[in-house]
N, C-alpha and C positions, 0 to 999 in steps of 0.2 A: 874889471869892473866887478862888482858884487852880484849875486845872483839875485834874479827877481824875485820880489817879496810881495806878500798881499798888501793891497792898497797902492802899488806903484802905477803910475799913468804910462800905458806902453802904447807902441805902434806896431804894426806888422810889416816885416821888410819886404813884402811882395804886393803890399798895396800901397795906395796913394797917401800923402801925408795927412789927410784929413781923417784917416781910420786911426781913432783914438779910443782906448778903453781902460779900464780900472781892474786891475786883478782881484778877483773876490775869493777864489779858492786856488790851491795848489795840490796836485796829487802825482804820484810817482806810480808807474805800473810796470809789471814785469812784461816783457815781449821776447820774442825769439832771439833778438840781438842784445838783450840785456836791458836795462832800467830805461825808461822813457818818462820825462817829466811833461805834465800837461797844466794848463793854467785856465780856470773858468774866467772868462772876460765879460764884463758888462760894458757895451759899447757906449759911449758918451756922443758919438759923431752921428752923423745921417746915415751910416752904413747899419746893415742887418747881416745875420748869419743866414745862410742857405740851409743849414741844418742846426736848428736851435738846441740848446741843451735838453737832454731827456728828463732832467728833473724839473725842468720849467718849459715845456714845449709851446707853451702860449706867449713866451717871451722871446721874440726873434733877435733881441738885442743881446742876449745871453748865449755863449756857446764855449766850447773847448778848443784851444789851440795849443799845439806843441810850443814848449818854451823856447826851443830852438830858433823860432821865426819871429820872437818878440823883441823888441828893443825898448829900453827904458826912456821916456821922455823926462819924467821927473819921480822922484821918490817920495814915498808917504812919509818917511822918517824925516828927510830934510824939511818938509813943509811943517812937521810937529816941532822941530828945533827952532824955527823963524818966528 
């Protein structure tokens, strides 16, 4: 499967199936164990983040998630092609 891209609709592997969000931004950071990629998610479901993004602390539907925990529901690119 292709890597997650900006605009993809994603779910979180540990959350219920109603947890849905759109990838707004992707960043890679260096850690002690190597590179780690994170995605800034804007939730489109009733869920909220317990720790919202520091960039937008007043928006509880926006937060960072390790890409390893995300699954693609639909791709932004596929929607553009149809």
